[in-house]
N, C-alpha and C positions, 0 to 999 in steps of 0.2 A: 402563279404563284398559287399555292395550296388553299382550297376553298375551308371556312372555317366550319367545323362541325361536332356535333358532342359527341363525347368519348360513349362505347356501349359500358354498361353497368360493369359486367366482368371487367373490363379494362381500368375504368374508373376504381373500381375495388382494389386492383393489385398496385394502382400508383398510390392510394392510400397507404395500401399496406408498407409501401416505403419505409413511411414514419411510425407506423402503430407496430409492425413486427421487423423489428431491428436481429433477433436473433431468437432462438427457442427459449432462452428465459422470458422474453417478450411477451411471449403467448402465455405462458404461465402465468404473469403479473395480470395480464388481463383478465384472464379466465378466472384466477383467486378472489381480485376485486369484484367480479361478477356474484361469485358464489357468497362472499362475504354481505355484498348489497341486498341478497335474496333473503339474509338471516341465518344463513349456516350456523348449526354447533359443531360439526363435525364435518372436516375439509380432507379429503383423500386425494394425493397428486402422485402421481408415476410417470416417470421417464425412462427412454430406452434410447441408446447410444446419441447420449448429449441430447436429446431433444428431438434430435432430428427424427428418428426412426417413427416416435411416439410419444406424446404428451396426451395423459388423462388426467381430466379435474373432476371428481365427484363429489357432490355435498348434499346435506339434506334439507335444503332451503325450502321458499316456498314453491317452487317448482313453475311449469307454464303449460296452459292448454293448448291445442292445437293449431287456433290461428295466431296466438301470441308466438307460439314458437316459430311459425314460418315468416309471421311480421319481423322477427330478431334477426333476422337473416338480411333484412333491405337496409340498405346503407341512411344512414342518421336516423333508425328506429330505436326508441327509448322508452323505458316508463319511468327516468328517474327525472326528467326534464319536462316541463308543460309548456313554458311562456319566456318570454325573455327576462320578466321581473325574477325567476327562479335562478338563471344565470349569476346572479350577485350575490347569491344565497347558496350555495351547492352544499349540501350536507352528504353526500353518497361519494363514493372512490371512483366509479363509472358514471358519464353523463352524454358523449360524446355520441355513441350510437354506431361506433365505427369498427369496434374490436372484430365481432363476431363474422361480420361478411369480409372483412380484410383477413383474417384468418384464414378464412374457407376460402376465398379466392387464390390460397398459394399452397393450399394441401387437401389430403383425402379427408374431408371433416364429417365428424357422426355427433349428432344432438339427440340426446335421449333424456326426455322431462317428464314428470306425473306430479302434478298437483294433490295436495293432501287432502284424502277422500276421497278422489277420483278410482275408477274401476278401471281404467286402462292409461296408458301413457303413448305419448308420441316418438316416432324416431323419425329423422331427418337424414339423408345423407347426401352430400354435396362433394363434389369433385374439380377444382378448380374453378369454383365459381359457378360451376353450374349443377342447378339441382337434379339430383338422379334419383331420389325414393323419399315417398314419404307413406310412413303407413303406423297405424297403431302398434303399439308394443307393451309386455308385463315387466315392469320396472318398480323400484321403490321409489317413494316420494322424494322428490328432489331433481336434480340435473346433473347429467353424466355429459362431458364434451372431451371428444377423443379426435385428436388431430396426430394424422400420420402422413410420412414423407412429407417434410416441412420444403417448399421451394422444388418440388419435383419438377414443375412446369414454368421455373425461373432459374435454369443452370447457373447464369451468370452470379445471380445472389448467392446460391449455393457455396459455389468456390470461393467465396469470401467467410464463411464460417471457421471459427477455430476448431482446434482439435477436439475430440468428442470428449476427452477428460475436462478441458478447460468449460466447455459449452455446459457440461453435466454440475460442473461448480458453481457456475453462474445461477444455473437453476437452482441449486442448493441453498445459496446464499438468498434468492429470492424468497422462497417457501419460508427461510427462516427468518426475515423480514420483517413477511405479512404476519408468520407466528408470533414475532414479539410484541406487534401493534396489536392482535387481538386476544389476551390470554384468555378469556372465557370461550373461547373455540378451541375442540381439539383438533390437531394438525397431525396428520398421518405421512411420511413421505416415502416412497418406494423408487429405487434406482436398479435397474438391470434386474427387476425380481425380488428385491433384497430389501426389506425396511433399514432406511436411513437413520430415521428419528421416528417416534411416535409420542408427543407430549402431549399430555391429559389438559384438559379444561382447568383452569383455576384462576381464583379472585385473587392471588397474590402475585404480583408482577416479579418477584424476586424468586419463585417456583421458576418460573418459566425462562428467565434471565439464566440460572443455573442450568436449568435443562437443554439451552441451546447454546451457550457460552462457555461451557465447564464449571463444574461443581467447585473447583477452586477459587472461584471469584465471591462466591456466596457470602464468606466471611469476611471479606474485606470492604462489601456494600459500604455506603455512606449513604443516607436518605436523604432524599431532597424533599423538605414537608411541601404540601400544600399550598401554594401560596396564591391569590388573587391579585389582579387589578381590574378596574372598569374594562370589561368585555374579553379577558383575556385570564387564562390560570397556566401554573406550571407544576409540575412535580416531578418526581423519579429517583435516580440512583446514580453516584457517582464512584468511581475509584480512587485511592489515592494518590498524590504524586508519583511516590515510587513505582505504580504501575503503569506509569506513561508509557506512552510509544511515539515513534517516530512520525508516522503517519495516523490519519486522522479514521483508520478503520474500526479504531475500537468504540466510534461515536455512533450513536442511533437518535434518530430525531421523530417524532412521530405528532402531526398535527392534525386533531380531530379523527384520530384512526388511520392518517395516512401517512406511510413513510416518504419523509423528504428531507431535501439537503438545503439549506439555507447559512448563506455568509453572515447574516447579521446575528444569527444564532450562534456559531461556530467564534465568532470574534468575541461575542461576552462572554462565551465560556473561558476562552484564553485570558481575557480580562481578569474574569474572576478568581482565576490560578495564578496571576500574575505574583512574581517572588516565592512562589511555592515549587516552580517549574522551572527549568534550564531552558536557554531558549531553542526552539526545535523540537521541542517534545509537546506531547497532545494527551491532555487526559483522557481515559476511559469513561464513558457517560451513555445513560440512557433517559433521555427528556420526553415526558408527553407533556404536548400544549393542547388546550384547551380556547379554542378562540372563536369568538364571533363570527358566524360565515361572512357578515357584512363588510367585516376587517379583513379580509384576506382574499386574494383573487389565486384561484388554483388553473384557470385556465390561460396558463401562458407557456406552457411548454408542452411538447408532443407527449410526453411518457407521464406528464403531472408531478415531475420529481422535484422540480422548482417551483416555486410561489412566491407571490408579492404581496407582502404587510402593507397595509395603509398607515398604520401607527407604529412603524419601527421601532422608531425611538421609545417609543413607552415599552415597547416589547422586550428590549434591548435591556431596558431598564429592570424591569421583570425579572428577567434572567440572571441578571447580574447580581440583582438582591438575594434571589433565591438560594445560587450558585455560591457567591462569596460567603453568605452567612453560614452555608454548611462547610465550606473550607474552612472558614477561622473557626468555628466551634463544632465542629465534626467528631469523628471517630477519635478514640483514645491515643492512635499514632499518631494522630497529625502533628503536635509540636514536634515530635523525632523527626519527621519527614520533613518540616520546615526547617529545621534546624538543618538537617543534611544538606538539602537544596535550595532553600526558601530566604528568608530574610539576611542570612548570615552570610550567603552567596551573592546579594544583590549587590553590593558595592563593587564587588570583583567582578561581576558582569558588566558592570558599566565600566569600570578600567579595563577589561579585556575588549571592548568595543573601541574605548580610545586608542590603545595601545596598538590593535588591529590597524586601525585607519592610520596611526602614524607609521606603522611598521611597515603598511604597504610601500609606500613609497621609497623609505629606507631599502627595504627587499628590492626594491626595482633597481635603484641606483646601485647596492653592493654587490646583489646576486642576479643582478640581469640577464644573466648567461643560464643561471638555472630555471629561474622563474617565467614561464610562458601560458599560453590560455590553456586552461584545465582542458581542453578538449584536444587538445595535441598530444601526444604520447610523450610520456616523462623521458624514455632515453634519447629519444630525437632532442630533447631540448637540452639537457645538458651538452650530449656530443656534439651539438651544432656550433654551441656558443663557447665552450669551454676554453679558455686562454690555450690550457696546456695542451690541448687535443690538436688545436689549429698549430701549434708550435712545432707540434710533431712534425704534422702533415707538412710544413714549411720546411724545416729542417731535413725530412725524408724526400723531399722534390730534391734539393740542392744537393744533396748528398748523391742522389742518382746521376744528376747531371755533371757532378765531378767525377765520379764513377766512368760515367760513360766516356769520358772523355779520356781518362788515363787507365782503365781497365777494362777496354771494350769486349773483352775475349772473357770476362769473368763475372756474368751477371748474378753470380750468389752472393759475390762480397754484400750489395745491396741490400739484400734480404737479412744478412746476418745482422748489419746496423738497424734495420728496421725493428727485428726482433729486442735488440738491446735498448732501444728508444722506448717498446712496448714495457718491457722489464721496469724502467727506471721510472713510467708511470706510474705501475701500479708499486712500487715502491714508495711513490710519493700518495697515496691513498690512507698513508698510517696516520696514525690520531696526530692533527695539528697539538702542538705547546700549550694546551689551555690550562690556565690553573682556575680553580672553582673557588668563585668568590661567597655564595650564597643560593637560594631560592627566591623566586619571586612570586606571592601568591600559591606557592603550591605547584604552580603550572609552567614555570619557566625556570629554567639553571643560566645563572650570570656568572660568567666565563671573561677571564682576560685573557687576550689574543696578545700576542705580538706587536698590534698595531690596531689596540683599542679595546672596546667591549663588543661581547657576544652573548647574544640572548637564544638559547637552545629550547623551542618548546618539549616537552617531555612527551606529549602523545603524539604527534607528528614523528618524532623521531622513533618511539615506539612500532608506529604505523607502518614507517619502511622496514624496520628490522624483522616483524611479522611477516608482511608481505615476501619479502625476500627468503626468508626461510621457509615460507609454505611452499613458493616455488622450488625452492631447491628441493624440499621432501619430495614433491610429486615427482621432479625429473628425476631425481636417484629411484623412488618407488619407495620411499623409506618414512614416509608421513607416522610420526609417531601419535599414539593416542594412548588416552588413561581411560580405561571402563570404567564407567557408573555402578556402585555397588547395587544401586536400585536402579533399572531403566526408568527413565521419565518418560511418563505420558504427558503429550501436550493436545488439547482440542482445540483446532485451530479454525477460522473460517475458512469456508470451503473454497475460497479464491487464494487463500495462503498455502493452504494443503495443499494447493496443485503445483503452485510455486515451489514449494519445497521438495514435491515428488519429482517434478521435472530437471529438479536440481543435484538429485540423489548423488549422482556419480561425482559431481563436485565436492559434495559433502565428503564423502569418502576418502577421495585422493587429499583432502586438508587433514584428515583425523577424527571427522565426526561421522558417527554411522546413526545414521537416520532410517529408520523403515515404517511403512505404513502399517497401522494397527486398528484396521476398519474405518469405514466411516471417512469422519475428517478428521480423526485421529492420529497422530506420528508417535512413534517409540524412538528418543533419543537415548543410544548404548553406550557411546563413548564421545567422550570431546580430546580434541589436541592436547599433547602434553603444555605447549607452550600458553595454554589458555586455561591450565586445568585450575586457575584459582578463581576462575569467573563462576558467577551462577549459571548453571548450564539454561536455564529458562529462559532469563531474561538475556542470554546470550543467543538463544534461537530466535527468540521472538524479536530483537533488534536487527539481526540477520535478515529475517524474513522481509520487516519494514523495508531494508536496503533493497532487498532482490526483488521486492516488488515494485519499488521506485526504477531501480535498474530495467527491468523486464517490460514496464510500462513504455520507456523511451525505445525499446528494441523488439516492438510488437510480441512480447511474450515470449519471443525465443530463449532458448536454453541460452545461459548464460557462458562463456569460454571459461576456463579454469580461473586465465589469470586475471580479468574480470573478476571472478568469483573471490579469487584471492584478495583482491583489494579491496571487496568490500567486507570480507572477513577481518581482513587486518584493520579496516577502520573501526569496527564494531570491536574489536578485541582492544584496541589502543585506546576506546572513550572511556576518560576519566582517568588516565595515567597522572599519578601524582610524583612531582619531581623531591628528592630528599637529597641531601650533600653527602651522606655516607655511600649510596649508589650511583653518585655521577658517574665516577670514573670508568666503573662497568659499562653503563649504558652508552658514555661514548666510545670504548672499546667497541663497542658491538655495532654502534649506528657507522663507524668508519670502516668496519668491515666489510659494509655493504657495496654492492657494486655503485649505487648513486645515492651516498649519504645527504647528499643536500637538499633533496625534495622527497615528497610524499609521491606515493602510487597517481594521485590526483594531478599533482604538480603544485601543490602546496609547499614554501620555503621550511626546511626545520630546523633553521637557524639564520638570523640576521644579524649584521655587524653594523657596530657604530664606530668609524676609524678616529683615531686620534685627532686627526685634523680637522673633522666635522665635529666633535666634542668641544675642540678649542674655538671653532665659529660659531657655534651654539653659546657661549660664553662670551663671546666678543673678543676675543683673541687673534 
């Protein structure tokens, strides 16, 4: 049996780096937090090749002398924590003393630092956790940390990094996140030798929000006034319900200057917007929390992104009071937004959930051949269970057996009969004899069929129509697009921009021309003719959310066009309203599709209540 022994310091640091250094963005996070803890008023970050080749962070903070600089590279050495009592009241961003030795153990590391008023500074060179050189150096006051060749000595870790563009997007996002948390610090980020952004110090948080997330949001911001409860306070800004997105990527939370994520806050935010948002949408928000350090534990997660509140119920009540008050009495445009998607729609949402619950069982019994698990392919669902298809297969087999006995020398006769069966099947896809009775809740068409009542969901039908039109256009190479008179410029989050540019070819095939416009800004030049009536900005942002959600489930790979078309069809059909005058046209387009009875995701487009089932419900 192997003997127990103490690991060497270099090996122990590399093991610790497995938690601290997940990717280049983790290095940037740790170094930026050190700079802010040092009181930096100007912060400069630079990266090359997604941070793998180079990450450099410079600041004008307090700096260190030679002794402290050497000691900072020892494991568990820190200037921020003195005793165990301090662990319960942490006021700094960093405190564990693991970041610098962990980073130095998996890269070629250089630290240059100088105290204010000192004659000379100190430069330390470390390679793979081994100290190579220490000498005096001329440098400005502050600290510069340079990391090159990340994971050069751990190739197994390096091969798990993503594309350079993806890693660069994560670094960009991390720097923006800390720049939002400290508007009083000037932050400059250079990527591949070019300035990505340079935001000046300001005392107005709105200026920093506009600089980093787009000036188009400034005129829409609702201010959350400073509100205090014992031991905690909140302030910030919100976006109106009309600007809500499917994902939470537009929500930012800062706790005592630290970017964090917390489900208590997100649930309180969603509850405050209840009645003003449709289900599945999340409002944009920038919230700054000031909580007594004794009431929060930040030492519960390796990256310190998650925290634990000791009085979470009181925090929830604080956020609910502040945000709900802003939403109910906020901007002038709130009443209109609430009328479109708020209290007037609330009864409809409740009815939709009831109808959806009842229809799920009906759809399973009436259209069981069409509805399967969403993970299965929609074409296989209908093809395997369709009675018409199974009938054709059975008649084809019987015909072939008869033909073999009667005409063994003429195998072509069987092929002709199969072709005739297929022709009759295609003719059977004509619009069934429906009579339009009316519209329910603006979402469902009520149709009278030969055997009972049929409900058709307009959004699901439109989704199927758009999906097949996109596929047909891409197959023929004739996707029709409509150019925008003025190209639309959108400043996205770095990670969102990366997803859009990875799928640029899919956008082009669907009729949307999207091009990079420098930094994290993309330019939308055209939209598909089928979606020309949609708001281009909302269309692209909703599609980005769908793509991000899909990419997370596919390891960030570029989606196939069929998957992309399904996401685009879902976004384009969202909010489709049914009208009696256009019902027949919708039916004609739906039943011209190859699979009219289900959406690309497998949801039914219509459900049927048979006459016998209706009689049974009335006790007849």
